[in-house]
N, C-alpha and C positions, 0 to 999 in steps of 0.2 A: 725147508720141506724135503722130506725123505724122497732119495731117488725114485723108488716104486710109485711113488705119488706124482713125481713129475713125469714119469714115464706114461702114467694112465691119461694124465692131462693132456700131454703132446698127443697120444692115441687118439684121444675124446676130439682134441682141436683137428686132427688130420681127418677123422670120419665126418665130421661136420663140413669141412671145407668140401672134401670129395663128392660128399653128399649133396651138398648146396649147388655145387657148379655141375652134377650129373656126370660126374666123372667116375663111369663104371669099373674101368681098368684099375683107376686109384682106390675105389671103394673097395672093389674085390680083392685089391693085394694086403688091406686090413682087416679081412675076415678071415676068422679061423675056419679049417676045412669043415668043421662040424658045427657052423653058424646055424642057428635056428630063427626062424621067424614065423610068426601066426601062432594060435591055439594049437597045442599037440594033438587035441581032439579033432581038430578041423580038416576035412578030405585032402584040401589042397595045401596043406602047410609046407613050408621049405625045411628042410633037413640038412643042407649042406650048401658049401659057397656057389655052386653051379646054379642050383635050384633058386636061390636068393637073387644072383644076378641076372638069371632067365626070367624072374617073375619082374623084377625091376625095370629091365629092359623093356619087357611088353607092355607095362604099365605107362612108361615114359612115352614110348611109340603110340599108345593109345591116349595120348593129351593128358594123361594124369600126372600132377605134381604132387609133391609131398615135402613137408617141412619137418627137421627134427626139432621136437618141442622140448625133450629132456634126454639125458645122456647120465646114466648112473653108473658108477664103477664100483666092481666088488671083486673078492677072490676070485670069482668063477667067470668073471668076464664084464662085458659093459651091456647094460639094458638101454636099448634105444626106443624111446617113445614118438611116434608119428603122427602127424595131422596131413591126413590126404585131401587133395582138392580134385574133385572128379570135373571134368568138362561137362558143360551143360547138356549137349546131346546124350548122357547116358543115365 
């Protein structure tokens, strides 16, 4: 397996581990400065590492949980699909 593929797989594994354990410090260290989350047309989209970490921190404190359902690697980065579980009282 080529080194780039091994590196991408290692990064995917690290992202999955940090996210599943809610380790936002480790998760943030793996994100690019210009990471994006959400639809570009949405008014509350996240456009950088700080915004993504702030959003996830707020969601976790509100009792929301999420699971990574898919991670796809490509030349421009990694695409992460999530399944969100909202608390019953929301």
